[in-house]
Z-matrix of the N, CA and C atoms (Angstrom, degrees):
N
C 1 1.371
C 2 1.473 1 117.04
N 3 1.286 2 115.34 1 -34.91
C 4 1.470 3 123.41 2 -178.36
C 5 1.543 4 111.22 3 -66.55
N 6 1.309 5 113.76 4 -35.97
C 7 1.467 6 119.42 5 176.15
C 8 1.622 7 109.95 6 -58.90
N 9 1.250 8 114.94 7 -44.83
C 10 1.432 9 125.67 8 -175.95
C 11 1.585 10 106.04 9 -63.25
N 12 1.295 11 118.98 10 -41.60
C 13 1.379 12 123.03 11 173.94
C 14 1.503 13 114.67 12 -63.93
N 15 1.340 14 117.01 13 -40.28
C 16 1.349 15 124.19 14 175.64
C 17 1.577 16 113.01 15 -62.74
N 18 1.352 17 114.45 16 -41.20
C 19 1.442 18 122.29 17 176.44
C 20 1.646 19 110.01 18 -58.47
N 21 1.386 20 111.78 19 -48.16
C 22 1.433 21 118.19 20 -177.51
C 23 1.569 22 106.55 21 -65.46
N 24 1.275 23 120.41 22 -39.31
C 25 1.441 24 120.05 23 177.50
C 26 1.488 25 111.97 24 -59.88
N 27 1.271 26 116.56 25 -47.97
C 28 1.484 27 124.32 26 -178.99
C 29 1.663 28 108.73 27 -55.52
N 30 1.346 29 112.39 28 -44.42
C 31 1.395 30 116.98 29 -179.47
C 32 1.498 31 109.77 30 -66.24
N 33 1.360 32 117.63 31 -40.76
C 34 1.551 33 121.51 32 177.14
C 35 1.533 34 106.72 33 -57.19
N 36 1.381 35 116.97 34 -49.11
C 37 1.467 36 118.52 35 -175.11
C 38 1.455 37 110.57 36 -64.21
N 39 1.292 38 122.15 37 -33.49
C 40 1.425 39 125.90 38 179.10
C 41 1.600 40 108.03 39 -62.45
N 42 1.226 41 120.71 40 -33.39
C 43 1.432 42 126.55 41 -176.16
C 44 1.545 43 112.06 42 -90.19
N 45 1.343 44 118.51 43 -13.36
C 46 1.332 45 124.80 44 -178.69
C 47 1.560 46 113.95 45 -93.80
N 48 1.332 47 119.59 46 107.00
C 49 1.498 48 123.18 47 -175.14
C 50 1.552 49 110.09 48 -53.52
N 51 1.286 50 115.55 49 -45.24
C 52 1.456 51 119.80 50 -178.48
C 53 1.549 52 113.40 51 -60.88
N 54 1.258 53 110.63 52 -41.73
C 55 1.562 54 115.92 53 178.35
C 56 1.484 55 110.14 54 -68.50
N 57 1.297 56 118.26 55 -37.35
C 58 1.462 57 120.08 56 -178.28
C 59 1.432 58 109.37 57 -68.13
N 60 1.370 59 120.48 58 -36.45
C 61 1.412 60 125.79 59 -179.73
C 62 1.616 61 108.71 60 -67.97
N 63 1.320 62 112.76 61 -39.54
C 64 1.513 63 116.12 62 174.66
C 65 1.523 64 115.73 63 -61.50
N 66 1.489 65 112.20 64 -38.94
C 67 1.472 66 113.81 65 174.07
C 68 1.503 67 112.77 66 -67.16
N 69 1.430 68 117.27 67 -38.37
C 70 1.442 69 116.65 68 -178.12
C 71 1.547 70 111.05 69 -69.52
N 72 1.411 71 118.72 70 -27.92
C 73 1.412 72 118.60 71 175.40
C 74 1.503 73 117.08 72 -67.73
N 75 1.350 74 117.36 73 -20.21
C 76 1.472 75 126.75 74 177.96
C 77 1.509 76 109.15 75 -73.75
N 78 1.338 77 122.16 76 -9.21
C 79 1.423 78 123.17 77 -176.52
C 80 1.548 79 113.81 78 85.48
N 81 1.265 80 115.48 79 -170.74
C 82 1.422 81 118.63 80 -176.67
C 83 1.544 82 109.31 81 -85.43
N 84 1.283 83 117.67 82 125.32
C 85 1.448 84 124.20 83 177.10
C 86 1.520 85 107.87 84 -105.93
N 87 1.254 86 111.30 85 116.30
C 88 1.524 87 112.91 86 176.79
C 89 1.459 88 109.07 87 -102.02
N 90 1.247 89 126.10 88 -19.45
C 91 1.353 90 126.48 89 -171.46
C 92 1.609 91 110.38 90 -98.71
N 93 1.274 92 119.25 91 127.64
C 94 1.455 93 122.70 92 -170.04
C 95 1.581 94 108.12 93 -72.22
N 96 1.295 95 121.46 94 -21.50
C 97 1.366 96 123.31 95 173.29
C 98 1.587 97 111.50 96 -68.00
N 99 1.321 98 113.93 97 -46.26
C 100 1.424 99 120.33 98 176.64
C 101 1.516 100 111.59 99 -61.24
N 102 1.347 101 118.84 100 -40.84
C 103 1.374 102 122.20 101 175.27
C 104 1.588 103 117.29 102 -63.58
N 105 1.366 104 110.49 103 -40.35
C 106 1.461 105 116.87 104 177.27
C 107 1.574 106 109.93 105 -66.59
N 108 1.326 107 116.46 106 -33.73
C 109 1.459 108 119.83 107 175.01
C 110 1.485 109 112.61 108 -65.71
N 111 1.366 110 116.78 109 -43.03
C 112 1.403 111 124.56 110 -177.56
C 113 1.584 112 106.71 111 -63.67
N 114 1.330 113 116.58 112 -46.83
C 115 1.481 114 118.28 113 -179.46
C 116 1.559 115 110.60 114 -63.64
N 117 1.326 116 116.70 115 -36.74
C 118 1.431 117 114.70 116 176.19
C 119 1.483 118 114.91 117 -68.27
N 120 1.347 119 120.02 118 -28.52
C 121 1.371 120 123.67 119 176.33
C 122 1.522 121 113.17 120 -69.98
N 123 1.371 122 114.78 121 -44.12
C 124 1.492 123 125.57 122 176.04
C 125 1.528 124 107.87 123 -58.36
N 126 1.329 125 114.92 124 -46.73
C 127 1.506 126 119.38 125 -179.36
C 128 1.508 127 107.70 126 -61.07
N 129 1.266 128 120.69 127 -45.56
C 130 1.454 129 124.11 128 -175.47
C 131 1.530 130 107.08 129 -62.78
N 132 1.421 131 117.60 130 -45.70
C 133 1.439 132 119.35 131 177.60
C 134 1.466 133 114.78 132 -60.64
N 135 1.312 134 118.52 133 -26.24
C 136 1.496 135 121.28 134 175.58
C 137 1.491 136 115.27 135 -92.34
N 138 1.378 137 113.58 136 6.61
C 139 1.465 138 119.50 137 174.08
C 140 1.504 139 112.65 138 85.53
N 141 1.271 140 119.76 139 23.90
C 142 1.473 141 124.88 140 178.65
C 143 1.566 142 107.84 141 -114.41
N 144 1.266 143 115.25 142 132.11
C 145 1.468 144 117.16 143 176.96
C 146 1.630 145 106.92 144 -99.33
N 147 1.263 146 114.20 145 100.89
C 148 1.485 147 122.01 146 175.97
C 149 1.538 148 104.11 147 -130.45
N 150 1.386 149 116.62 148 127.55
C 151 1.427 150 121.40 149 -173.39
C 152 1.526 151 108.73 150 -79.45
N 153 1.303 152 113.23 151 163.20
C 154 1.478 153 119.65 152 171.71
C 155 1.405 154 113.43 153 -62.55
N 156 1.326 155 121.10 154 -36.02
C 157 1.437 156 127.90 155 175.89
C 158 1.517 157 111.48 156 -60.20
N 159 1.296 158 116.47 157 -40.68
C 160 1.492 159 120.63 158 -179.30
C 161 1.591 160 108.02 159 -68.34
N 162 1.349 161 115.66 160 -39.72
C 163 1.459 162 121.92 161 179.08
C 164 1.527 163 109.31 162 -66.58
N 165 1.362 164 113.78 163 -39.15
C 166 1.459 165 117.72 164 179.67
C 167 1.542 166 112.25 165 -60.61
N 168 1.413 167 111.40 166 -48.63
C 169 1.438 168 115.86 167 174.56
C 170 1.527 169 115.34 168 -60.70
N 171 1.292 170 115.33 169 -39.28
C 172 1.506 171 122.65 170 -179.76
C 173 1.552 172 105.79 171 -62.39
N 174 1.296 173 117.88 172 -46.07
C 175 1.537 174 120.02 173 -177.92
C 176 1.495 175 109.42 174 -64.14
N 177 1.391 176 116.85 175 -40.17
C 178 1.471 177 116.02 176 178.03
C 179 1.511 178 112.62 177 -61.29
N 180 1.365 179 117.13 178 -42.42
C 181 1.387 180 121.70 179 -179.48
C 182 1.597 181 111.97 180 -68.00
N 183 1.261 182 119.03 181 -36.97
C 184 1.446 183 122.98 182 171.43
C 185 1.457 184 111.49 183 -60.58
N 186 1.245 185 112.53 184 -49.29
C 187 1.547 186 121.08 185 -178.66
C 188 1.593 187 109.95 186 -59.40
N 189 1.319 188 117.30 187 -40.32
C 190 1.495 189 123.20 188 -175.45
C 191 1.570 190 102.26 189 -72.54
N 192 1.333 191 121.91 190 -37.20
C 193 1.467 192 121.87 191 -177.63
C 194 1.561 193 110.18 192 -71.25
N 195 1.334 194 115.61 193 -36.89
C 196 1.481 195 114.67 194 178.15
C 197 1.493 196 109.68 195 -73.43
N 198 1.282 197 117.86 196 -34.99
C 199 1.503 198 120.62 197 179.27
C 200 1.559 199 107.98 198 -61.28
N 201 1.349 200 115.03 199 -45.61
C 202 1.448 201 120.40 200 -176.47
C 203 1.608 202 108.68 201 -61.91
N 204 1.301 203 117.18 202 -44.68
C 205 1.462 204 121.04 203 178.26
C 206 1.439 205 108.56 204 -63.25
N 207 1.355 206 122.58 205 -41.69
C 208 1.415 207 124.49 206 -178.91
C 209 1.561 208 113.00 207 -65.70
N 210 1.256 209 117.30 208 -41.88
C 211 1.452 210 128.12 209 177.50
C 212 1.506 211 107.92 210 -65.49
N 213 1.340 212 120.42 211 -39.18
C 214 1.431 213 120.38 212 177.36
C 215 1.617 214 110.43 213 -69.57
N 216 1.248 215 116.26 214 -37.33
C 217 1.439 216 120.21 215 -179.15
C 218 1.521 217 108.22 216 -71.06
N 219 1.289 218 119.93 217 -42.57
C 220 1.391 219 122.27 218 174.25
C 221 1.513 220 116.53 219 -60.85
N 222 1.329 221 116.44 220 -30.21
C 223 1.452 222 117.96 221 177.89
C 224 1.503 223 111.81 222 -76.24
N 225 1.334 224 116.17 223 -20.19
C 226 1.421 225 121.30 224 175.96
C 227 1.514 226 115.90 225 -80.15
N 228 1.352 227 116.15 226 -14.88
C 229 1.474 228 120.44 227 175.70
C 230 1.421 229 113.45 228 -64.23
N 231 1.266 230 116.33 229 143.28
C 232 1.479 231 118.93 230 177.43
C 233 1.464 232 108.16 231 -105.51
N 234 1.284 233 118.02 232 134.07
C 235 1.521 234 123.25 233 175.09
C 236 1.522 235 107.43 234 -83.20
N 237 1.403 236 111.09 235 129.75
C 238 1.429 237 118.33 236 177.24
C 239 1.535 238 112.77 237 -91.17
N 240 1.273 239 116.25 238 137.90
C 241 1.429 240 120.71 239 171.43
C 242 1.533 241 109.36 240 -60.09
N 243 1.329 242 119.47 241 160.07
C 244 1.427 243 123.03 242 178.72
C 245 1.523 244 111.19 243 -60.51
N 246 1.354 245 118.42 244 -39.30
C 247 1.382 246 120.37 245 -179.00
C 248 1.548 247 113.44 246 -69.73
N 249 1.306 248 117.44 247 -36.38
C 250 1.430 249 123.08 248 174.63
C 251 1.577 250 111.44 249 -69.02
N 252 1.274 251 117.88 250 -35.43
C 253 1.370 252 125.94 251 174.04
C 254 1.518 253 115.99 252 -59.95
N 255 1.414 254 111.66 253 -45.27
C 256 1.371 255 120.64 254 177.18
C 257 1.573 256 110.04 255 -63.90
N 258 1.264 257 120.56 256 -40.86
C 259 1.423 258 126.61 257 178.21
C 260 1.638 259 109.86 258 -61.45
N 261 1.326 260 113.46 259 -44.56
C 262 1.443 261 116.03 260 -176.81
C 263 1.560 262 109.94 261 -69.41
N 264 1.294 263 117.83 262 -30.54
C 265 1.460 264 120.97 263 178.55
C 266 1.514 265 111.99 264 -78.57
N 267 1.355 266 119.77 265 5.75
C 268 1.457 267 120.41 266 -179.36
C 269 1.481 268 114.59 267 88.98
N 270 1.342 269 118.99 268 8.95
C 271 1.443 270 121.14 269 174.08
C 272 1.515 271 113.26 270 -96.85
N 273 1.165 272 116.57 271 -130.32
C 274 1.433 273 121.41 272 177.41
C 275 1.511 274 113.41 273 97.54
N 276 1.285 275 116.06 274 -3.39
C 277 1.445 276 118.72 275 176.84
C 278 1.604 277 111.17 276 -135.04
N 279 1.312 278 115.75 277 116.50
C 280 1.411 279 115.79 278 -179.52
C 281 1.506 280 114.17 279 -89.44
N 282 1.359 281 119.09 280 -3.50
C 283 1.350 282 121.67 281 179.06
C 284 1.600 283 114.28 282 -125.66
N 285 1.311 284 113.24 283 96.12
C 286 1.439 285 119.95 284 -170.71
C 287 1.379 286 117.43 285 -50.59
N 288 1.317 287 118.08 286 -41.09
C 289 1.482 288 122.97 287 178.35
C 290 1.532 289 108.58 288 -62.53
N 291 1.293 290 120.19 289 -44.69
C 292 1.445 291 123.69 290 -173.85
C 293 1.504 292 109.18 291 -66.63
N 294 1.366 293 117.02 292 -41.35
C 295 1.429 294 123.45 293 179.82
C 296 1.487 295 111.05 294 -63.92
N 297 1.413 296 115.64 295 -43.03
C 298 1.430 297 119.49 296 178.82
C 299 1.522 298 113.61 297 -62.20
N 300 1.369 299 112.18 298 -38.08
C 301 1.474 300 119.03 299 -178.48
C 302 1.535 301 108.66 300 -70.54
N 303 1.317 302 118.71 301 -40.22
C 304 1.406 303 125.59 302 -179.91
C 305 1.557 304 107.88 303 -63.59
N 306 1.273 305 117.12 304 -48.19
C 307 1.520 306 122.03 305 -177.61
C 308 1.467 307 108.50 306 -61.95
N 309 1.341 308 119.47 307 -44.56
C 310 1.451 309 123.41 308 -177.89
C 311 1.521 310 109.76 309 -64.72
N 312 1.271 311 120.45 310 -38.81
C 313 1.376 312 121.61 311 -175.49
C 314 1.486 313 115.64 312 -73.14
N 315 1.378 314 115.42 313 -21.97
C 316 1.443 315 120.18 314 179.45
C 317 1.488 316 112.46 315 -92.69
N 318 1.374 317 115.52 316 -14.02
C 319 1.418 318 118.45 317 -177.93
C 320 1.521 319 111.89 318 -77.39
N 321 1.346 320 118.87 319 133.50
C 322 1.423 321 121.40 320 179.92
C 323 1.494 322 112.33 321 -82.13
N 324 1.234 323 121.43 322 146.70
C 325 1.445 324 126.20 323 179.34
C 326 1.522 325 106.52 324 -106.20
N 327 1.248 326 115.08 325 133.35
C 328 1.455 327 113.22 326 176.14
C 329 1.347 328 126.31 327 151.23
C-alpha cells in the first residue's frame, strides 16, 4: 500500500511547479537511490511519511510501466526496406537524367 502512496506522491510532484523547480535545483540525479532519498525528503518536508524504500519500489514500478509502453510502441514500428527508405528521403532515382526525363514527361502543360 505504501508503494501506491509513493506513486501518487510522485504524480503530485510532477504536476506541482514548485516541487518540480525544487527537484531541478538539486541537479541531475542519475541514481535511483538518490532520487528515492530526495522524494522521501520532499515528502517529509510536506508532512508525509513515505520511506525511501517505498519510493524505490514506486520508481521501479514506474520504470517498468514506461519500459512496457516503450516496448509496445517499438513493436508497432515498421521496418522500411532500403528502397522504401530511399524514396522517403527524397531519393528513389539513381539516374538524374532519367528521373528528370520521367518527371518532365508526366507533367501536364497548360
